[in-house]
MARGU-713782 format. One line per 2 residues: number of its first residue (from 1); their letters; for each residue x, y, z of N, C-alpha, C. Coordinates in Angstrom, 1 decimal. Each point is the difference from the previous one (the first is absolute). Layout:
<rolos>
NUM = A = X/Y/Z/X/Y/Z/X/Y/Z  ...;
</rolos>
This chain:
<rolos>
1 = XX = -20.8/-30.0/-18.4/-1.0/-1.1/0.4/-1.3/0.5/0.2  0.1/1.2/0.8/-1.2/0.8/0.4/-1.0/0.3/-1.1;
3 = XX = 0.8/0.3/-1.2/-0.8/0.4/-1.4/-0.7/-1.2/-0.4  0.9/-1.0/0.0/-0.7/-1.4/-0.5/-1.2/-0.3/0.6;
5 = XX = 0.2/0.0/1.4/-1.2/-0.3/0.7/-1.1/0.9/-0.2  0.1/1.3/0.0/-1.1/0.9/-0.4/-0.7/-0.4/-1.4;
7 = XX = 1.0/-0.2/-0.8/-0.5/-0.2/-1.5/-0.8/-1.3/0.0  0.4/-1.0/0.8/-0.7/-1.3/0.3/-1.5/0.3/0.4;
9 = XX = 0.0/0.9/1.0/-1.3/0.3/0.7/-0.7/0.5/-1.1  0.3/0.9/-0.8/-0.9/0.8/-0.8/-0.3/-1.0/-1.1;
11 = XX = 0.9/-0.9/-0.5/-0.5/-0.9/-1.0/-1.0/-1.1/0.5  0.3/-0.5/1.2/-1.1/-0.8/0.5/-1.3/0.6/0.4;
13 = XX = 0.0/1.3/0.4/-1.3/0.7/0.1/-0.7/0.0/-1.2  0.8/0.3/-1.2/-0.6/0.1/-1.3/-0.5/-1.3/-0.5;
15 = XX = 0.7/-1.1/0.1/-0.6/-1.1/-0.3/-1.0/-0.7/0.9  -0.1/0.0/1.3/-0.9/-0.5/0.7/-1.2/1.0/0.4;
17 = XX = 0.1/1.3/-0.2/-0.9/1.0/0.2/-0.3/0.2/1.6  1.0/-0.6/0.7/-0.1/0.2/1.4/1.1/0.8/0.5;
19 = XX = -0.2/1.0/1.0/1.0/0.9/0.6/0.0/1.4/-0.8  0.7/0.3/-0.8/0.0/1.4/-0.6/-1.0/0.0/-1.2;
21 = XX = -0.8/1.1/0.0/-1.1/0.2/-1.1/0.9/0.4/-1.2  -0.6/0.0/-1.3/0.6/0.4/-1.2/0.3/1.4/0.0;
23 = XX = -0.8/0.7/0.7/0.4/1.5/0.1/1.3/0.2/0.9  -0.1/-0.7/1.1/1.3/0.0/0.8/1.3/-0.5/-0.7;
25 = XX = -0.2/-1.0/-1.0/1.1/-0.6/-0.7/0.5/1.2/-1.1  -1.1/0.6/-0.7/0.5/1.0/-0.9/0.6/1.1/0.7;
27 = XX = -0.3/0.1/1.3/0.6/1.4/0.9/1.5/-0.5/0.4  0.0/-1.3/0.4/1.3/-0.4/0.7/1.1/-0.4/-1.0;
29 = XX = -0.4/-0.6/-1.1/1.0/-0.6/-0.9/0.8/1.0/-0.7  -0.4/1.2/-0.5/1.2/0.9/-0.5/0.7/0.8/1.1;
31 = XX = -0.6/0.0/1.1/0.7/0.6/1.2/1.2/-1.1/0.4  -0.3/-1.2/0.0/1.0/-1.0/0.4/1.0/-0.2/-1.0;
33 = XX = -0.3/0.2/-1.3/1.0/-0.2/-1.0/0.9/1.3/0.2  -0.5/1.1/0.1/0.8/1.4/0.2/0.9/-0.2/1.2;
35 = XX = -0.6/-0.5/1.1/0.8/-0.2/1.2/1.0/-1.0/-0.2  -0.1/-1.0/-0.7/0.9/-1.2/-0.3/1.3/0.7/-0.8;
37 = XX = -0.3/0.9/-1.1/1.0/0.5/-0.5/0.9/1.1/0.7  -0.8/0.9/0.8/0.7/1.1/0.7/0.8/-0.7/1.1;
39 = XX = -0.5/-1.1/0.7/0.8/-0.5/1.1/1.4/-0.3/-0.6  0.0/-0.7/-1.3/1.1/-0.4/-0.4/1.1/1.1/-0.6;
41 = XX = -0.7/1.1/-0.1/0.7/1.1/-0.7/0.1/1.1/1.3  -0.3/-0.3/1.1/-0.1/1.0/1.0/1.4/0.6/0.4;
43 = XX = 1.1/-0.9/-0.1/1.4/0.5/0.5/0.4/1.1/-1.2  -0.2/-0.5/-1.2/0.3/1.1/-1.1/-0.6/1.1/0.0;
45 = XX = -1.3/0.0/0.3/-0.9/1.3/0.2/0.5/0.9/1.2  0.3/-0.7/1.1/0.5/0.8/1.0/1.4/0.7/-0.1;
47 = XX = 0.8/-1.0/-0.7/1.4/0.5/-0.3/-0.2/1.3/-1.1  -0.8/-0.1/-0.7/-0.2/1.2/-0.9/-0.4/1.1/0.6;
49 = XX = -1.0/-0.1/1.0/-0.5/1.1/0.8/1.1/0.6/0.8  0.8/-0.7/0.8/1.2/0.3/0.6/0.9/0.7/-0.8;
51 = XX = 0.4/-0.5/-1.2/1.1/0.5/-0.9/-0.7/1.6/-0.4  -1.3/0.1/-0.3/-0.6/1.2/-0.4/0.1/1.0/1.0;
53 = XX = -0.3/-0.4/1.2/-0.1/0.9/1.2/1.6/0.4/0.1  1.0/-0.9/0.0/1.3/0.5/0.3/0.5/0.9/-1.3;
55 = XX = -0.5/-0.2/-1.2/0.3/0.7/-1.1/-0.5/1.5/0.1  -1.4/0.2/0.5/-0.4/1.2/0.2/0.6/0.7/1.2;
57 = XX = 0.3/-0.6/1.1/0.6/0.6/1.1/1.4/0.6/-0.4  0.9/-0.8/-0.7/1.2/0.5/-0.5/0.1/1.1/-1.1;
59 = XX = -1.1/-0.1/-0.8/-0.2/1.0/-1.1/-0.5/1.3/0.7  -0.7/0.0/1.0/-0.4/1.1/0.7/1.2/0.7/0.6;
61 = XX = 0.7/-0.8/0.7/1.3/0.5/0.7/0.9/0.6/-1.0  0.2/-0.7/-1.1/0.9/0.5/-1.0/-0.3/1.3/-0.5;
63 = XX = -1.4/-0.1/-0.3/-0.5/1.3/-0.7/0.2/1.3/0.7  -0.4/-0.3/1.5/0.1/1.3/0.9/1.5/0.4/0.1;
65 = XX = 1.0/-1.2/0.3/1.3/0.4/0.1/0.6/0.7/-1.2  -0.4/-0.2/-1.2/0.6/0.6/-1.2/-0.5/1.5/-0.3;
67 = XX = -1.3/0.3/0.7/-0.4/1.4/0.0/1.3/0.8/0.7  0.1/1.2/-0.5/1.0/0.8/0.6/-0.3/1.5/-0.2;
69 = XX = -0.6/0.5/1.0/-0.6/1.5/-0.1/1.3/1.1/-0.2  1.0/-0.3/0.7/1.0/1.3/0.1/1.0/-0.2/-1.1;
71 = XX = 0.0/-1.1/-0.5/1.0/-0.3/-0.9/1.4/-0.6/0.4  0.0/-0.1/1.4/1.4/-0.5/0.6/-0.5/-1.3/0.6;
73 = XX = 1.1/-0.9/0.0/-0.1/-1.3/0.5/0.0/0.2/1.5  -0.3/-1.1/0.9/0.0/0.1/1.3/1.4/0.0/0.5;
75 = XX = 1.1/-0.6/-0.6/1.2/0.2/0.4/0.5/1.5/-0.1  -0.4/0.6/-1.1/0.4/1.6/-0.2/-0.8/0.7/1.0;
77 = XX = -0.9/-0.3/0.4/-1.0/0.9/0.9/0.9/0.2/1.4  0.3/-1.3/0.6/0.6/0.2/1.2/-0.8/-0.1/1.1;
79 = XX = 0.6/-0.4/1.1/-0.5/0.2/1.4/-0.4/1.4/0.6  1.1/0.8/-0.4/0.0/1.3/0.7/-1.2/0.8/-0.8;
81 = XX = -0.1/0.0/-1.2/-1.1/0.6/-0.6/-1.3/-0.5/0.4  -0.1/-1.3/0.1/-1.3/-0.7/0.7/-0.3/0.9/1.3;
83 = XX = 0.9/0.0/0.9/-0.3/0.3/1.4/-0.1/1.5/0.0  0.6/0.7/-1.0/-0.2/1.6/0.0/-1.5/0.1/-0.5;
85 = XX = -0.4/-0.8/-1.0/-1.4/0.1/-0.4/-1.0/-0.2/1.0  0.2/-1.1/0.8/-1.0/-0.3/1.2/0.0/1.1/0.9;
87 = XX = 1.1/0.5/0.3/0.1/1.2/1.0/-0.7/1.1/-0.6  0.3/0.3/-1.4/-0.7/1.1/-0.6/-1.6/-0.1/0.1;
89 = XX = -0.5/-1.2/-0.4/-1.5/-0.3/0.0/-0.5/0.2/1.5  0.7/-0.4/1.1/-0.2/-0.1/1.2/-0.2/1.5/0.6;
91 = XX = 1.0/0.9/-0.4/0.3/1.2/0.4/-0.5/1.2/-1.1  -1.0/-0.4/-0.7/-0.4/0.8/-1.2/-0.8/1.4/0.6;
93 = XX = -0.6/-0.2/1.2/-0.8/0.9/0.5/0.9/0.6/1.0  1.4/-0.1/0.1/0.7/0.4/1.3/0.2/1.4/0.0;
95 = XX = -0.1/0.8/-1.1/0.0/1.4/0.1/-1.0/0.8/0.7  -1.2/-0.6/0.2/-1.0/0.6/0.8/0.5/-0.2/1.6;
97 = XX = 0.7/-1.1/0.2/0.4/-0.2/1.6/1.2/0.7/0.1  0.7/0.5/-0.9/1.3/0.7/0.3/1.2/-0.8/0.1;
99 = XX = 0.9/0.6/-0.6/1.3/-0.7/-0.1/0.7/-0.3/1.1  -0.3/0.5/1.0/0.6/-0.1/1.5/-0.3/-1.3/0.5;
101 = XX = -1.3/-0.5/-0.2/-0.6/-1.2/0.4/0.8/-1.2/-0.6  0.3/0.0/-1.3/0.8/-1.0/-0.9/1.3/0.0/0.6;
103 = XX = 0.7/1.1/0.6/1.4/0.0/0.4/0.0/-0.6/1.3  -1.0/-0.1/0.7/0.0/-0.6/1.4/-0.3/-1.4/-0.1;
105 = XX = -0.3/-0.6/-1.1/-0.2/-1.4/-0.1/1.2/-0.7/0.2  0.3/-1.1/0.8/1.3/-0.7/0.1/-0.4/-1.4/-0.4;
107 = XX = 1.1/-0.7/-0.2/-0.1/-1.4/-0.5/-0.7/-0.9/1.1  -0.1/0.3/1.3/-0.6/-0.8/0.9/-1.5/0.2/0.0;
109 = XX = -0.5/0.8/-0.5/-1.4/0.1/-0.4/-0.4/-0.8/-1.1  0.7/-0.2/-0.9/-0.1/-1.0/-1.2/0.4/-1.4/0.2;
111 = XX = 0.5/-0.3/1.1/0.4/-1.3/0.2/-1.0/-1.0/0.4  -1.0/0.3/0.6/-1.2/-1.0/0.4/-0.7/-0.2/-1.3;
113 = XX = -0.5/1.2/-0.7/-0.9/-0.3/-1.0/1.0/-0.8/-1.2  1.2/0.2/-0.2/0.7/-0.6/-1.0/0.1/-1.5/0.4;
115 = XX = 0.2/-0.4/1.3/-0.1/-1.4/0.3/-1.1/-0.7/0.0  -1.2/0.7/0.3/-1.3/-0.4/-0.3/-0.2/-0.3/-1.5;
117 = XX = 0.4/0.8/-0.8/-0.2/-0.1/-1.5/0.6/-1.2/-0.5  1.3/-0.2/0.6/1.1/-1.1/-0.5/-0.9/-1.5/0.5;
119 = XX = -0.4/0.1/1.3/-0.7/-1.3/0.5/-1.1/-0.2/-0.8  -0.8/1.0/-0.5/-1.4/-0.1/-0.6/0.5/-0.5/-1.5;
121 = XX = 1.0/0.5/-0.4/0.4/-0.6/-1.3/0.5/-1.4/-0.1  0.8/-0.3/1.1/0.4/-1.4/0.1/-1.1/-0.9/0.2;
123 = XX = -1.1/0.3/0.7/-1.2/-0.8/0.3/-0.8/-0.1/-1.2  0.0/1.0/-1.0/-0.7/-0.1/-1.2/0.7/-0.9/-0.9;
125 = XX = 1.3/0.1/-0.1/0.7/-1.1/-0.8/-0.1/-1.4/0.4  0.0/-0.2/1.3/-0.3/-1.4/0.6/-1.3/-0.5/-0.5;
127 = XX = -1.0/0.9/0.2/-1.5/-0.4/-0.4/0.0/-0.2/-1.4  0.6/0.8/-0.8/0.0/-0.2/-1.6/0.5/-1.3/-0.4;
129 = XX = 1.4/-0.4/0.5/0.4/-1.4/-0.4/-0.8/-1.0/0.8  -0.5/0.1/1.1/-0.8/-0.9/0.7/-1.4/-0.3/-0.8;
131 = XX = -0.6/1.0/-0.6/-1.1/-0.2/-0.9/0.4/-0.8/-1.3  1.2/0.4/-0.4/0.4/-0.8/-1.2/0.3/-1.4/0.3;
133 = XX = 0.5/-0.4/1.2/0.3/-1.2/0.4/-1.3/-0.8/0.1  -1.0/0.7/0.7/-1.4/-0.6/0.1/-0.6/-0.3/-1.2;
135 = XX = 0.1/0.9/-0.8/-0.5/-0.3/-1.4/0.4/-1.1/-0.7  1.4/-0.2/0.0/0.6/-1.1/-0.7/-0.5/-1.3/0.7;
137 = XX = 0.1/-0.1/1.2/-0.5/-1.2/0.7/-1.5/-0.3/-0.2  -0.8/1.0/0.1/-1.3/-0.1/-0.3/-0.4/-0.5/-1.4;
139 = XX = 0.8/0.5/-1.1/-0.2/-0.3/-1.3/0.3/-1.5/-0.3  1.0/-0.5/0.8/0.6/-1.4/-0.3/-1.2/-0.9/0.6;
141 = XX = -0.4/0.4/1.3/-1.1/-0.8/0.5/-1.4/0.1/-0.8  -0.3/0.9/-0.6/-1.2/0.2/-0.8/0.2/-0.8/-1.2;
143 = XX = 1.0/0.1/-0.5/0.4/-0.6/-1.5/-0.3/-1.7/0.3  0.4/-0.5/1.1/-0.1/-1.4/0.5/-1.5/-0.2/0.1;
145 = XX = -0.7/0.9/0.6/-1.5/-0.2/0.3/-0.8/0.3/-1.2  0.4/0.4/-1.2/-0.7/0.4/-1.2/-0.7/-1.2/-0.5;
147 = XX = 0.4/-1.1/-0.2/-0.8/-1.2/-0.5/-1.4/-0.2/1.0  0.3/0.0/1.2/-1.1/-0.1/1.0/-0.9/1.1/-0.1;
149 = XX = 0.3/1.1/-0.1/-0.8/1.3/-0.1/-0.7/-0.3/-1.4  0.5/-0.2/-1.0/-0.7/-0.2/-1.3/-1.1/-1.2/0.1;
151 = XX = 0.3/-1.1/0.7/-1.0/-1.0/0.2/-1.1/0.7/0.9  0.2/0.7/0.9/-1.0/0.6/1.0/-0.9/0.9/-1.0;
153 = XX = 0.6/0.7/-1.0/-0.9/0.8/-0.8/-1.1/-1.0/-0.8  0.4/-1.1/-0.4/-0.8/-0.8/-0.6/-1.1/-0.5/1.0;
155 = XX = 0.1/-0.3/1.2/-0.9/-0.4/0.9/-1.1/1.0/0.4  -1.1/-0.1/0.1/-1.0/0.9/0.4/0.0/0.7/1.2;
157 = XX = 0.4/-0.7/1.0/0.0/0.6/1.3/1.5/0.6/0.6  0.8/-0.2/-1.0/1.3/0.3/0.4/0.6/1.2/-0.8;
159 = XX = -0.7/0.7/-0.7/0.3/1.0/-1.0/0.7/1.2/0.9  -0.5/0.2/1.3/0.3/1.0/0.9/1.6/-0.2/0.3;
161 = XX = 0.5/-1.3/0.3/1.3/-0.3/0.1/0.9/0.4/-1.3  -0.4/0.0/-1.1/0.7/0.4/-1.2/0.1/1.5/0.1;
163 = XX = -1.2/0.5/0.0/0.1/1.5/0.0/0.9/0.6/1.2  0.1/-0.6/1.1/1.0/0.4/1.0/1.3/-0.2/-0.5;
165 = XX = 0.4/-0.9/-0.5/1.2/-0.4/-0.6/0.5/0.9/-1.1  -0.8/0.4/-0.9/0.1/0.8/-0.9/0.2/1.5/0.2;
167 = XX = -0.8/0.4/1.1/0.2/1.4/0.6/1.5/0.1/0.6  0.3/-1.1/0.8/1.3/0.0/0.7/1.2/-0.1/-1.1;
169 = XX = -0.2/-0.7/-1.1/1.0/-0.2/-0.8/0.2/1.3/-0.8  -1.2/0.6/-0.5/0.1/1.2/-0.7/0.7/1.2/0.9;
171 = XX = -0.4/-0.1/1.3/0.5/1.1/0.8/1.6/-0.1/0.2  0.5/-1.3/0.1/1.4/-0.1/0.1/0.7/0.3/-1.2;
173 = XX = -0.7/-0.1/-1.2/0.6/0.2/-1.2/0.4/1.5/-0.2  -1.0/0.8/0.7/0.1/1.4/-0.3/0.8/0.6/1.0;
175 = XX = 0.8/-0.6/0.9/0.9/0.4/0.9/1.2/0.6/-0.5  0.6/-0.9/-1.1/1.2/0.4/-0.6/-0.2/1.2/-0.8;
177 = XX = -0.9/0.1/-0.8/-0.1/1.3/-0.7/-0.3/1.2/0.9  -0.7/-0.1/1.0/-0.1/1.2/1.1/1.4/0.3/0.5;
179 = XX = 0.8/-1.0/0.4/1.3/0.2/0.4/1.0/0.5/-1.0  -0.1/-0.5/-1.2/0.7/0.7/-1.3/-0.4/1.5/-0.1;
181 = XX = -1.3/0.5/0.3/-0.5/1.2/-0.1/0.6/0.9/1.1  0.2/-0.6/1.1/0.4/0.6/1.3/1.5/0.3/-0.2;
183 = XX = 0.7/-1.1/-0.5/1.5/0.2/-0.1/0.3/0.9/-1.2  -0.7/-0.1/-1.1/0.4/1.0/-1.1/-0.4/1.2/0.2;
185 = XX = -1.3/0.3/0.7/-0.5/1.4/0.5/1.1/0.6/0.9  0.7/-0.8/1.1/0.9/0.5/0.8/1.2/0.5/-0.7;
187 = XX = 0.4/-0.9/-1.2/1.2/0.5/-0.7/-0.4/1.2/-0.7  -1.1/0.1/-0.6/-0.5/1.2/-0.8/0.0/1.1/0.8;
</rolos>
């Protein structure tokens, strides 16, 4: 209905010569037609953008998980080898400190740093899934607002609203590929 009213205003301005000038009509009419088409196709365009973002995120995650440097799978590698590698990296320079120092280290000294690392990891996992949940809710809201944002693009003084919508939508679309990169990189 809004497009019909806008088209009638443009047609009446052309017929009567009152309101919008010929230059204004030539400037507004193509934009109005494009916005009328894009508004009707906005759901499909947003759906394609979200699907492309999900495909890229899953592809990055799968590509990084499929890389295997040592030639062993993670189940063959085992937790014991992982822990020994971590301690090997941590104490690579222990020879300069002396072997007696490492013998004096007890499990009580490692308890607090280990608990802090576990708590930090749990907080990180919670934030990770919270950001994916906020992404999903935000994308749903922005897809619903897409036709209004496209109409704001057509109007001269509301293009800033479309720009804000587009920046937020594209930022939310980048969250999943970044999460896929982090998850795949963590597995790598």
